[in-house]
C-alpha positions in Angstrom: -17.3 -16.8 -102.0 -17.7 -13.8 -104.2 -16.9 -10.8 -102.0 -15.4 -7.7 -103.6 -14.1 -6.3 -100.3 -10.4 -7.1 -99.8 -10.2 -7.0 -96.0 -12.5 -10.0 -95.3 -12.5 -13.8 -95.4 -16.2 -14.1 -94.6 -19.4 -12.5 -96.0 -18.6 -9.1 -94.2 -18.1 -6.2 -96.6 -16.4 -4.0 -94.0 -13.1 -4.4 -92.1 -14.1 -6.1 -88.8 -12.2 -6.1 -85.6 -12.3 -9.9 -85.7 -10.6 -10.1 -89.1 -8.0 -7.5 -88.1 -7.0 -9.3 -85.0 -6.9 -12.7 -86.6 -4.6 -11.4 -89.3 -2.4 -9.5 -86.8 -2.1 -12.2 -84.1 -3.1 -15.4 -86.0 -6.0 -16.2 -83.6 -9.3 -14.9 -82.5 -9.2 -12.3 -79.8 -11.8 -11.3 -77.2 -11.9 -8.1 -75.1 -12.0 -8.5 -71.3 -13.8 -5.5 -69.8 -12.2 -4.1 -66.7 -13.6 -1.3 -64.5 -10.4 0.4 -63.1 -12.3 2.8 -60.9 -12.0 6.0 -63.0 -14.5 8.9 -63.1 -15.1 11.5 -65.8 -14.1 15.2 -66.1 -17.4 15.9 -67.6 -19.1 14.7 -64.5 -16.8 15.8 -61.6 -14.2 18.0 -63.2 -13.9 21.8 -63.0 -16.1 22.2 -66.1 -18.2 19.1 -65.3 -22.0 19.5 -65.4 -23.5 16.1 -65.1 -22.0 14.3 -68.1 -23.3 13.8 -71.6 -27.1 13.9 -71.7 -27.3 10.2 -72.8 -24.8 8.9 -70.3 -26.0 6.4 -67.7 -22.7 6.3 -65.8 -23.3 9.1 -63.3 -26.4 7.2 -62.2 -25.1 3.7 -61.7 -22.1 1.7 -60.7 -21.1 -1.4 -62.5 -21.1 -4.7 -60.7 -17.3 -4.8 -60.9 -16.6 -1.4 -59.5 -14.2 -1.7 -56.6 -13.3 -5.3 -57.3 -9.6 -5.9 -57.7 -8.3 -5.8 -61.3 -6.9 -9.4 -61.2 -10.2 -10.8 -59.9 -12.2 -8.9 -62.5 -9.9 -10.3 -65.2 -10.3 -13.9 -63.9 -14.1 -13.6 -63.6 -14.6 -12.0 -67.0 -12.2 -14.4 -68.7 -14.1 -17.4 -67.2 -17.4 -16.0 -68.6 -16.0 -15.9 -72.1 -13.9 -19.1 -72.0 -16.8 -21.4 -72.7 -17.8 -19.4 -75.8 -14.3 -18.6 -77.0 -12.0 -21.3 -75.8 -8.4 -20.7 -76.7 -9.0 -17.1 -77.8 -6.4 -14.4 -77.1 -7.4 -11.8 -74.5 -7.2 -8.0 -74.6 -8.0 -6.2 -71.4 -10.4 -3.3 -72.1 -10.6 -0.3 -69.7 -14.1 0.8 -70.8 -16.2 2.5 -68.2 -15.7 6.3 -67.6 -12.6 8.1 -68.7 -9.5 5.9 -68.3 -6.8 8.6 -68.5 -8.5 10.9 -66.0 -5.9 10.6 -63.1 -2.4 11.6 -62.1 0.3 9.9 -64.1 1.5 8.0 -61.1 -2.0 6.4 -60.7 -2.2 5.7 -64.4 1.1 3.9 -64.3 0.1 1.8 -61.3 -3.2 0.7 -63.0 -1.9 0.2 -66.5 1.2 -1.8 -65.4 -1.1 -4.0 -63.3 -3.3 -4.6 -66.3 -0.3 -5.3 -68.6 1.0 -7.9 -66.1 -2.2 -10.0 -66.3 -1.5 -13.5 -67.6 -2.2 -14.3 -71.2 -2.9 -10.8 -72.4 -1.7 -9.3 -75.7 -1.9 -5.7 -74.8 -4.3 -3.1 -73.5 -7.3 -1.1 -74.8 -8.0 2.2 -73.1 -11.2 4.3 -73.6 -11.0 8.0 -72.8 -11.8 11.6 -73.8 -9.5 14.2 -75.4 -10.0 16.6 -72.5 -8.4 14.1 -70.1 -5.1 13.5 -71.9 -2.1 15.7 -71.1 1.4 15.7 -72.6 2.8 13.6 -69.8 0.1 11.0 -70.4 0.8 11.0 -74.1 4.5 10.3 -73.5 3.6 7.3 -71.3 1.1 6.0 -73.9 3.8 6.1 -76.5 6.1 4.1 -74.2 3.4 1.5 -73.8 2.9 1.4 -77.5 6.6 0.6 -78.0 6.4 -2.6 -75.9 2.9 -4.0 -76.5 -0.3 -3.7 -78.6 -2.2 -0.6 -77.5 -5.6 0.7 -78.7 -6.6 4.2 -77.4 -10.3 4.9 -77.8 -11.5 8.5 -78.1 -15.2 9.5 -77.8 -16.0 12.0 -80.5 -19.6 11.3 -81.2 -20.0 14.1 -83.8 -18.0 16.7 -85.6 -20.8 19.3 -85.2 -20.3 21.6 -82.3 -23.9 22.5 -82.2 -24.8 18.9 -81.5 -22.0 18.5 -79.0 -23.5 21.5 -77.1 -26.9 19.9 -77.2 -25.6 16.6 -75.7 -23.4 18.5 -73.2 -20.3 16.8 -74.6 -18.0 19.2 -72.8 -15.4 19.8 -75.5 -15.3 21.1 -79.1 -14.3 19.4 -82.3 -11.3 21.8 -82.4 -10.2 20.4 -79.1 -10.6 16.9 -80.4 -8.4 17.7 -83.4 -5.7 19.3 -81.3 -5.3 16.2 -79.1 -5.7 13.8 -82.0 -2.8 15.4 -83.8 -0.6 14.9 -80.7 -1.6 11.2 -80.6 -0.7 10.4 -84.2 1.3 7.2 -84.5 -0.8 5.4 -81.9 -3.7 3.0 -82.7 -6.6 5.4 -82.3 -10.2 4.2 -82.3 -12.8 7.0 -82.7 -16.4 6.7 -81.5 -19.3 8.2 -83.3 -23.0 8.1 -82.6 -25.8 8.1 -85.2 -29.2 9.7 -84.5 -28.0 12.5 -82.1 -30.5 15.3 -81.4 -31.1 17.5 -84.5 -28.7 15.7 -86.8 -29.8 15.1 -90.3 -28.5 12.3 -92.5 -26.2 14.7 -94.3 -24.7 15.8 -90.9 -24.0 12.1 -90.0 -22.4 11.6 -93.4 -20.3 14.7 -92.9 -19.0 13.2 -89.6 -18.0 10.1 -91.6 -16.2 12.2 -94.2 -14.2 13.8 -91.5 -13.3 10.4 -90.0 -12.2 9.4 -93.5 -10.0 12.5 -93.6 -8.5 11.8 -90.2 -8.0 8.1 -91.1 -7.8 6.6 -87.6 -6.8 3.0 -87.0 -10.3 2.1 -86.0 -13.9 3.4 -85.8 -16.8 2.5 -83.6 -20.3 3.4 -84.8 -23.2 3.4 -82.3 -26.9 4.1 -82.3 -28.1 6.7 -79.8 -29.8 4.9 -76.9 -32.4 6.4 -74.6 -31.9 5.0 -71.1 -33.7 5.5 -67.8 -32.3 8.2 -65.5 -30.6 10.2 -68.2 -31.4 13.9 -69.2 -32.0 12.9 -72.8 -34.8 10.5 -71.7 -36.8 13.4 -70.6 -36.5 15.0 -74.0 -37.6 11.8 -75.6 -40.6 11.4 -73.3 -41.7 15.0 -74.3 -41.5 14.1 -78.0 -38.6 16.5 -78.6 -36.4 13.7 -80.1 -37.0 11.4 -83.0 -34.8 8.3 -83.3 -33.8 6.5 -86.4 -35.7 3.4 -87.4 -33.8 0.2 -87.9 -34.1 0.6 -91.7 -32.7 4.2 -91.6 -29.9 3.3 -89.2 -28.8 0.5 -91.5 -29.0 2.7 -94.6 -27.0 5.6 -93.1 -24.4 3.4 -91.5 -23.8 1.6 -94.8 -23.5 5.0 -96.5 -20.9 6.0 -93.9 -19.0 2.8 -94.6 -18.9 3.6 -98.3 -17.1 6.9 -97.5 -14.4 5.5 -95.2 -11.0 4.2 -96.3 -11.2 0.4 -96.6 -8.4 -0.1 -94.1 -10.1 1.6 -91.1 -11.0 -1.2 -88.8 -14.7 -1.1 -87.8 -14.5 -1.9 -84.1 -18.2 -1.9 -83.7 -21.1 -1.2 -86.1 -23.9 -1.3 -83.6 -24.2 -1.8 -79.9 -26.7 -2.5 -77.2 -27.9 -0.4 -74.3 -28.4 -1.7 -70.8 -31.4 -4.1 -71.1 -32.8 -3.2 -67.7 -32.7 0.6 -68.4 -33.2 0.8 -72.2 -36.2 2.9 -73.2 -35.5 3.1 -77.0 -35.0 2.1 -79.7 -36.4 -1.3 -79.0 -34.9 -2.8 -82.1 -31.4 -2.2 -80.8 -31.8 -5.0 -78.3 -31.3 -7.5 -81.2 -27.7 -6.6 -82.0 -27.2 -9.6 -84.4 -30.4 -8.7 -86.3 -28.9 -5.2 -86.9 -25.6 -6.6 -88.1 -27.4 -9.0 -90.4 -29.5 -6.2 -91.9 -26.3 -4.3 -92.6 -24.7 -7.3 -94.3 -27.9 -7.8 -96.4 -28.0 -4.1 -97.4 -24.4 -4.1 -98.6 -25.0 -7.3 -100.6 -28.3 -6.1 -102.1 -26.8 -2.8 -103.2 -23.5 -4.4 -104.3 -21.5 -2.0 -102.1 -18.8 -2.2 -99.4 -16.6 -0.1 -97.1 -14.5 2.3 -99.1 -16.3 2.1 -102.5 -16.8 5.9 -102.5 -13.5 6.8 -100.7 -11.2 9.2 -102.6 
C-alpha cells in the first residue's frame, strides 16, 4: 500500500484513534459510554444561561441517566461485544461536564469507574470552567496509575463566535486552564460551520490547535437539533451550514495544518437521529469519512503536510 502518511497501517492519511490505541495497547479498543449523572455549569451554574445554543442536553435525559455505573458498563459492553469481540474497553464519561462536582464526589465516581473489570483507563469529557486546582491534582494522580484522556470542549478560538453560541468562557480562559493541564493526554474538541465563521476562521482555529499541540483532536460538524436555540436561527434562515463537499474540503485543509502526531479522535460525528434537523448528510457518518479519505488521496495530501 502506497501511503505517504507515517502514522497509519491502512488507507487513512491521518492519525486515527484506532491506530493510536492499537500501537499503544496492542489491540483494538472501544469506548464504553457512561452517564455519571453530572450537569453543566453553563446550564445551572452561577453564570449559566441555558447552555450552548446547539446543545440538546438541557432538553433531554439519556436512557442511562440514573442507572448504576456498573450496570451501564455491562449493558454497553454487551452491545459492543458482538461487533468488537475481544476488544479492550475504555470507559467514557461523555454527557454533560464530568468534572463539575466537589472533589469528594469526583473521587467516588472516578474510582468506581476505574474499578470496572477489563478496563484500560478512563476518558473524561469536560469544560475548562469546571476544573479547579484540586481537581487537576487528582487528575494527575490518576494519570500516574492508568491511561487517562481528558477531553476539553473548545469549539472555536474566536471569542465573537463563542459569544454567539453562548459558550460561557473565553479562549483566554481555555488557554489558562490548558497550561495548567500540560503533561496530561488532552483531547480538544472543535466544531466546523459555527455561526458567522468563514473558512479562514476555521483554519485559524486549526492553526491554534497546531500551536497548542494537544494529544488528540476531535473535529465535528455543527448539528441543528430540535429544541435548541440555534434551531430557531436556522429556521429563520439566519444560519447557513456547510455542504458535505465544503465540510470535507475544510476538514482536510485543517488536517494539513496539524502536527502529524496529533491523534484525530473523531473527524465527523452524528447528531441524534430522532432530533436532527440538519445537515441531512451528517446522518451517513461513514460516507463523510470515505469522502475525506478520497479527497486526501485525490489531492495527494495528508495530515501535517503543511505543518511547520
